[in-house]
DRENDO-1510 file (C-alpha; in Angstrom, 1 decimal, always signed):
<recs>
REC; n; res; u; v; w
REC; 1; MET; +0.1; +0.0; +0.0 .
REC; 2; THR; +1.1; +3.5; -0.4 .
REC; 3; THR; +0.5; +6.4; +1.5 .
REC; 4; ILE; +0.1; +10.1; +0.0 .
REC; 5; LEU; -0.3; +13.4; +1.6 .
REC; 6; THR; -1.9; +16.3; -0.1 .
REC; 7; MET; -1.9; +19.9; +1.3 .
REC; 8; ASN; -2.3; +23.6; +0.0 .
REC; 9; VAL; +0.8; +25.2; +1.9 .
REC; 10; MET; -0.6; +28.9; +1.3 .
REC; 11; SER; +2.6; +30.1; +0.0 .
REC; 12; TYR; +4.2; +32.6; +2.3 .
REC; 13; ALA; +0.7; +34.5; +3.6 .
REC; 14; GLU; +0.9; +35.3; +7.1 .
REC; 15; LYS; -2.8; +35.4; +8.0 .
REC; 16; HIS; -2.0; +32.2; +10.0 .
REC; 17; GLY; +1.3; +32.7; +11.0 .
REC; 18; ALA; +4.9; +33.2; +9.3 .
REC; 19; TRP; +6.3; +30.3; +6.9 .
REC; 20; SER; +8.8; +29.8; +9.5 .
REC; 21; GLU; +6.5; +28.7; +12.3 .
REC; 22; ARG; +3.7; +27.0; +9.9 .
REC; 23; GLN; +6.8; +25.3; +8.2 .
REC; 24; LYS; +7.6; +23.3; +11.7 .
REC; 25; LEU; +3.7; +22.0; +11.8 .
REC; 26; ILE; +3.7; +20.5; +8.5 .
REC; 27; GLU; +7.2; +19.0; +8.9 .
REC; 28; ARG; +5.7; +17.4; +12.5 .
REC; 29; ALA; +2.6; +16.1; +10.4 .
REC; 30; ILE; +5.0; +14.6; +7.7 .
REC; 31; ASN; +7.2; +13.2; +10.3 .
REC; 32; ASP; +4.3; +11.6; +12.2 .
REC; 33; ALA; +2.4; +10.1; +9.2 .
REC; 34; GLN; +5.6; +9.4; +6.9 .
REC; 35; PRO; +3.5; +9.6; +3.8 .
REC; 36; ASP; +5.4; +7.8; +0.7 .
REC; 37; ILE; +4.2; +10.5; -1.6 .
REC; 38; VAL; +3.8; +14.5; -0.7 .
REC; 39; ALA; +1.7; +16.6; -3.2 .
REC; 40; LEU; +1.7; +20.1; -2.3 .
REC; 41; GLN; +0.0; +23.2; -3.9 .
REC; 42; ALA; +0.4; +26.9; -3.6 .
REC; 43; VAL; +4.3; +26.6; -3.2 .
REC; 44; SER; +6.3; +29.6; -3.8 .
REC; 45; LEU; +10.1; +30.3; -4.9 .
REC; 46; ASP; +11.1; +33.7; -3.4 .
REC; 47; PRO; +14.8; +34.8; -3.3 .
REC; 48; GLY; +13.9; +37.6; -1.2 .
REC; 49; ARG; +13.3; +35.3; +1.4 .
REC; 50; HIS; +15.0; +32.0; +0.5 .
REC; 51; PRO; +17.1; +30.6; -2.0 .
REC; 52; SER; +15.1; +27.5; -2.2 .
REC; 53; ASP; +11.3; +27.2; -2.5 .
REC; 54; GLN; +9.0; +26.1; +0.2 .
REC; 55; ALA; +9.1; +22.2; -0.9 .
REC; 56; THR; +12.6; +22.2; -0.9 .
REC; 57; GLN; +13.0; +23.7; +2.8 .
REC; 58; LEU; +10.7; +21.3; +4.2 .
REC; 59; ALA; +12.5; +18.0; +2.6 .
REC; 60; ALA; +15.9; +19.7; +4.0 .
REC; 61; ASN; +14.4; +19.2; +7.5 .
REC; 62; LEU; +12.8; +15.7; +6.7 .
REC; 63; GLU; +15.2; +13.0; +6.9 .
REC; 64; GLY; +14.7; +10.3; +3.6 .
REC; 65; TYR; +12.6; +12.8; +1.5 .
REC; 66; GLN; +13.5; +14.8; -1.8 .
REC; 67; ALA; +11.4; +17.4; -3.4 .
REC; 68; VAL; +11.0; +18.6; -6.6 .
REC; 69; PHE; +9.3; +22.1; -7.4 .
REC; 70; VAL; +7.9; +22.8; -10.7 .
REC; 71; PRO; +6.6; +26.9; -11.1 .
REC; 72; ALA; +3.5; +27.6; -12.8 .
REC; 73; THR; +4.0; +31.3; -12.7 .
REC; 74; THR; +7.0; +33.5; -12.8 .
REC; 75; TYR; +6.9; +37.1; -11.7 .
REC; 76; PRO; +9.4; +39.9; -13.0 .
REC; 77; ASP; +11.1; +40.0; -9.6 .
REC; 78; GLY; +11.9; +36.1; -9.6 .
REC; 79; ARG; +9.2; +35.0; -7.7 .
REC; 80; GLN; +7.5; +31.9; -8.6 .
REC; 81; ASP; +4.3; +30.0; -7.7 .
REC; 82; GLY; +3.7; +26.7; -8.4 .
REC; 83; LEU; +3.3; +22.6; -7.5 .
REC; 84; ALA; +5.7; +20.1; -5.8 .
REC; 85; PHE; +6.5; +16.8; -4.9 .
REC; 86; LEU; +8.1; +15.0; -2.1 .
REC; 87; SER; +8.8; +11.4; -2.0 .
REC; 88; ARG; +10.5; +9.1; +0.5 .
REC; 89; GLY; +11.6; +7.2; -2.4 .
REC; 90; ARG; +13.3; +7.8; -5.7 .
REC; 91; LEU; +11.9; +11.1; -7.0 .
REC; 92; PRO; +10.1; +10.6; -10.4 .
REC; 93; ASP; +10.7; +12.5; -13.6 .
REC; 94; VAL; +7.7; +15.2; -13.5 .
REC; 95; GLN; +5.7; +16.6; -16.4 .
REC; 96; PRO; +3.9; +19.7; -15.9 .
REC; 97; PHE; +0.7; +20.4; -18.1 .
REC; 98; PRO; -0.1; +24.0; -18.6 .
REC; 99; LEU; -3.6; +24.8; -18.0 .
REC; 100; SER; -5.3; +27.9; -20.5 .
REC; 101; LEU; -6.0; +30.9; -18.8 .
REC; 102; ARG; -9.3; +33.0; -20.2 .
REC; 103; PRO; -8.6; +36.9; -20.3 .
REC; 104; GLY; -10.5; +39.2; -18.3 .
REC; 105; LEU; -11.3; +36.7; -15.1 .
REC; 106; GLN; -10.4; +37.8; -11.5 .
REC; 107; ASP; -8.3; +34.8; -11.5 .
REC; 108; THR; -5.1; +35.8; -13.6 .
REC; 109; GLY; -2.7; +33.2; -12.2 .
REC; 110; ARG; -1.2; +30.8; -14.7 .
REC; 111; ARG; -1.8; +27.0; -13.3 .
REC; 112; ILE; -0.1; +23.4; -14.1 .
REC; 113; LEU; -1.4; +20.0; -13.7 .
REC; 114; LEU; +1.7; +18.4; -12.5 .
REC; 115; HIS; +2.1; +14.7; -13.2 .
REC; 116; GLY; +4.7; +12.1; -11.6 .
REC; 117; ARG; +4.8; +8.3; -12.1 .
REC; 118; PHE; +6.0; +6.8; -8.7 .
REC; 119; GLU; +7.6; +3.7; -8.1 .
REC; 120; THR; +5.5; +1.7; -5.4 .
REC; 121; PRO; +5.9; -2.0; -3.9 .
REC; 122; GLN; +2.5; -2.5; -6.3 .
REC; 123; GLY; +4.2; -1.0; -9.4 .
REC; 124; PRO; +4.1; +2.5; -10.9 .
REC; 125; LEU; +1.6; +4.9; -9.6 .
REC; 126; ASP; +0.5; +7.9; -11.5 .
REC; 127; VAL; +0.3; +11.0; -9.3 .
REC; 128; PHE; -1.5; +14.0; -10.9 .
REC; 129; ASN; -1.2; +17.1; -8.4 .
REC; 130; ALA; -3.9; +20.1; -9.2 .
REC; 131; HIS; -4.7; +23.5; -8.1 .
REC; 132; PHE; -7.6; +24.5; -10.2 .
REC; 133; SER; -9.0; +28.0; -10.2 .
REC; 134; TRP; -11.6; +29.6; -7.8 .
REC; 135; VAL; -13.3; +31.3; -10.8 .
REC; 136; ALA; -16.2; +29.0; -12.4 .
REC; 137; GLU; -15.5; +29.9; -16.0 .
REC; 138; GLN; -12.1; +28.8; -15.6 .
REC; 139; GLN; -12.9; +25.9; -13.2 .
REC; 140; GLU; -14.9; +24.4; -16.2 .
REC; 141; ASP; -11.4; +24.8; -18.6 .
REC; 142; ASN; -9.3; +23.0; -15.8 .
REC; 143; VAL; -11.5; +20.2; -15.3 .
REC; 144; GLN; -11.9; +19.3; -19.1 .
REC; 145; GLU; -8.5; +20.1; -19.8 .
REC; 146; ALA; -7.2; +17.8; -16.9 .
REC; 147; LEU; -9.6; +15.3; -18.2 .
REC; 148; SER; -8.0; +15.5; -21.5 .
REC; 149; VAL; -4.6; +14.7; -19.8 .
REC; 150; LEU; -5.8; +12.1; -17.4 .
REC; 151; GLU; -7.4; +10.0; -20.4 .
REC; 152; GLY; -4.2; +9.9; -22.2 .
REC; 153; ASN; -3.1; +7.9; -18.9 .
REC; 154; ALA; -6.2; +5.8; -18.9 .
REC; 155; GLY; -5.9; +2.1; -17.8 .
REC; 156; ASN; -2.7; +3.0; -15.5 .
REC; 157; ALA; -3.1; +3.1; -11.8 .
REC; 158; ALA; -3.6; +6.7; -10.9 .
REC; 159; VAL; -4.7; +9.2; -8.3 .
REC; 160; LEU; -5.7; +12.7; -8.6 .
REC; 161; VAL; -4.9; +15.3; -5.6 .
REC; 162; GLY; -5.1; +18.7; -4.6 .
REC; 163; ASP; -6.9; +21.9; -4.0 .
REC; 164; PHE; -9.6; +22.2; -6.5 .
REC; 165; ASN; -11.6; +25.3; -5.2 .
REC; 166; MET; -14.6; +23.3; -5.6 .
REC; 167; GLN; -17.3; +22.2; -3.3 .
REC; 168; PRO; -18.7; +18.5; -3.8 .
REC; 169; GLY; -21.7; +19.5; -5.4 .
REC; 170; ASN; -19.9; +21.2; -8.1 .
REC; 171; PRO; -21.3; +20.1; -11.5 .
REC; 172; TYR; -17.6; +20.1; -12.9 .
REC; 173; LEU; -16.6; +17.6; -10.5 .
REC; 174; GLY; -19.3; +15.5; -11.9 .
REC; 175; ARG; -17.3; +15.0; -15.0 .
REC; 176; LEU; -14.7; +13.1; -13.1 .
REC; 177; ARG; -17.4; +10.8; -11.5 .
REC; 178; GLU; -18.7; +10.4; -15.2 .
REC; 179; ALA; -15.1; +9.5; -16.0 .
REC; 180; GLU; -15.0; +6.7; -13.6 .
REC; 181; TRP; -12.7; +8.5; -10.9 .
REC; 182; VAL; -13.4; +8.0; -7.3 .
REC; 183; ASP; -13.7; +10.8; -4.7 .
REC; 184; ALA; -12.0; +8.9; -1.8 .
REC; 185; TRP; -13.6; +10.9; +1.2 .
REC; 186; THR; -17.2; +10.0; -0.2 .
REC; 187; LEU; -16.4; +6.4; -0.6 .
REC; 188; LEU; -15.0; +5.8; +2.8 .
REC; 189; HIS; -16.7; +8.3; +4.9 .
REC; 190; PRO; -20.2; +8.7; +3.2 .
REC; 191; GLY; -22.4; +11.5; +5.0 .
REC; 192; GLU; -19.4; +13.1; +6.6 .
REC; 193; GLU; -18.4; +16.8; +5.9 .
REC; 194; GLY; -14.5; +16.4; +5.6 .
REC; 195; PHE; -14.2; +20.3; +5.9 .
REC; 196; THR; -10.6; +21.3; +4.6 .
REC; 197; PHE; -10.8; +25.0; +4.4 .
REC; 198; VAL; -10.9; +27.7; +6.9 .
REC; 199; GLU; -12.8; +30.5; +6.3 .
REC; 200; ALA; -12.9; +31.9; +9.6 .
REC; 201; SER; -11.7; +29.9; +12.8 .
REC; 202; GLU; -11.8; +26.5; +11.7 .
REC; 203; PRO; -12.4; +24.4; +8.5 .
REC; 204; SER; -15.9; +24.8; +7.1 .
REC; 205; ILE; -16.0; +23.8; +3.1 .
REC; 206; ARG; -14.3; +20.9; +1.7 .
REC; 207; ILE; -12.3; +21.9; -1.8 .
REC; 208; ASP; -9.6; +19.5; -1.1 .
REC; 209; TYR; -9.5; +15.9; -2.7 .
REC; 210; ILE; -8.1; +12.5; -3.5 .
REC; 211; TRP; -9.6; +10.9; -6.4 .
REC; 212; THR; -8.6; +7.4; -7.5 .
REC; 213; ARG; -8.5; +4.9; -10.5 .
REC; 214; GLY; -7.2; +1.8; -11.1 .
REC; 215; VAL; -6.5; +1.9; -7.2 .
REC; 216; ARG; -8.5; +2.1; -4.2 .
REC; 217; ALA; -8.2; +4.1; -1.2 .
REC; 218; ARG; -8.2; +2.1; +2.1 .
REC; 219; GLU; -8.1; +5.1; +4.4 .
REC; 220; ILE; -8.5; +8.8; +4.4 .
REC; 221; SER; -8.3; +11.5; +7.0 .
REC; 222; VAL; -8.1; +15.2; +7.6 .
REC; 223; VAL; -4.8; +16.4; +9.0 .
REC; 224; LEU; -3.5; +19.6; +10.0 .
REC; 225; ALA; -6.9; +21.0; +10.7 .
REC; 226; GLY; -6.6; +22.5; +14.2 .
REC; 227; ASN; -4.7; +25.5; +15.5 .
REC; 228; ASP; -1.5; +25.8; +17.7 .
REC; 229; GLY; -2.9; +29.2; +19.5 .
REC; 230; PRO; -3.0; +31.5; +17.0 .
REC; 231; LEU; -0.9; +29.6; +14.5 .
REC; 232; ARG; -2.1; +27.5; +11.7 .
REC; 233; ALA; -0.2; +25.7; +9.5 .
REC; 234; SER; -2.3; +26.7; +6.3 .
REC; 235; ASP; -5.6; +28.1; +5.3 .
REC; 236; HIS; -6.1; +24.6; +3.9 .
REC; 237; ALA; -6.3; +21.4; +6.1 .
REC; 238; GLY; -4.4; +18.4; +4.6 .
REC; 239; LEU; -5.5; +15.0; +3.4 .
REC; 240; LEU; -3.9; +11.9; +4.2 .
REC; 241; ALA; -5.0; +8.3; +2.1 .
REC; 242; THR; -3.4; +4.9; +1.8 .
REC; 243; VAL; -4.2; +3.5; -1.6 .
REC; 244; GLU; -3.6; -0.1; -3.0 .
REC; 245; ARG; -4.4; -1.4; -6.4 .
REC; 246; VAL; -7.7; -3.2; -7.3 .
</recs>
């Protein structure tokens, strides 16, 4: 079986605490759970703060982990935002799939779908790391374009994880179900809320997911949902799942 953690780390935003303190909470959770694969969203490289991206900073303090960061957006001052994987085994070659950006919308950030093929005891596992838009028109494009990529890997054991910025009833998520992707939380915890996003003092909506195809989720839980005094790891909780081949 393979254990996967996914989480939006909120870049360097400080509304829940400085990154140097939030980083420690995330590292503690990874050390405790020892996931085989970690998929991170809203990862930043800011040369004015640190020479390494946030995923590489995490891996440097976690025994046995390696990190790969792929930018989706690069700013004129050298800052970058993107997605990342951490792995306890050999890092795979990763492939970013750029997602289109409609002009004139509130969301102006470039986005990618990041693919890595990880070696597991049960064979190769394709992991797709996503961070979709919060704008409805862009969400539709994101899901449709992601499905086109995913269909290119049809027949392979795969998981699709990340921050989708969509609640469970969103019709665009229905397209994933139609394509026979399984929402691991709904499968294992039907009727339970599974909130992952903090709008005020605690998680109150579910917009982060682990979807499976060709593998089955055996366990899934919300992690890092609480706060340590005024400090919180992110405005997103993480999801930790164990999957195995069907």
